[in-house]
Each structure stands twice: as structure tokens, then as C-alpha cells.
C-alpha positions in Angstrom: 29.9 26.9 132.2 33.9 27.6 132.5 35.2 30.3 130.0 38.0 28.8 128.2 39.4 32.0 126.7 39.9 30.7 123.0 39.8 33.0 120.2 40.2 32.0 116.7 40.2 33.6 113.3 38.2 32.3 110.6 38.0 32.8 106.9 34.6 32.2 105.7 34.5 30.1 102.5 30.8 29.9 101.6 28.2 32.3 102.4 26.1 29.6 103.7 28.3 29.2 106.6 27.6 32.7 107.8 24.0 31.6 108.6 25.3 28.5 110.7 27.7 31.0 112.6 24.6 33.1 113.5 22.9 30.3 114.8 26.0 28.9 117.0 26.1 32.6 118.0 22.0 32.6 119.0 22.5 29.5 121.2 25.5 31.3 123.0 28.1 28.9 122.2 30.2 31.2 120.3 30.4 35.0 120.2 31.2 37.1 117.1 33.7 39.8 118.0 34.2 41.3 114.8 32.6 40.8 111.3 34.6 42.2 108.1 32.5 42.2 104.9 34.3 41.9 101.7 33.7 44.1 99.0 30.7 43.4 97.1 32.4 43.8 93.5 36.0 42.3 92.8 38.2 45.3 91.1 38.4 44.6 87.6 42.2 44.3 87.4 41.5 41.3 89.9 38.8 39.8 88.1 40.3 39.7 84.7 43.9 39.2 85.4 45.3 36.5 83.5 42.4 36.0 81.2 43.9 37.6 78.1 47.1 35.9 76.8 50.3 38.3 77.4 50.8 38.8 73.5 47.2 40.1 73.0 47.4 42.5 75.9 50.6 44.1 74.3 48.8 43.9 70.7 45.8 46.1 72.6 48.2 48.6 74.7 49.6 49.3 71.2 46.3 50.0 69.3 45.5 52.7 72.4 48.6 54.2 72.4 49.6 57.3 70.4 
């Protein structure tokens, strides 16, 4: 089989896709060059950003500041 020397960077949006990628690798159709797994827990600041209205957050801040 001819080597095409094509490299692609792919963002996996659904974890189910990883199984499909592994199957393609077992069939020697693709090769995974690097695997970067995201942190299992998002930072709380990222998780809750925008969840509390700004005026409520300001009130909370004023309650905890001396």
C-alpha cells in the first residue's frame, strides 16, 4: 500500500469516537501519533463561569470582604 504521508490534527468531541479511532488503528488504517487526554475535572472557575448573575456575584463579594 502506498504511504500518503498525510497528518491531521483531530479534536474528539465525543468519547465514543475514541473506540472507533482505536479500531481504525488496529486495522492499520491510521496511526495515533500523540494522545493528550483532558483533565478529568474542569477548574471550578471554568465550570461555573457565567452561572451567577454579575450583580449577585458583586453582592457575594461584598459580604465576604472585610
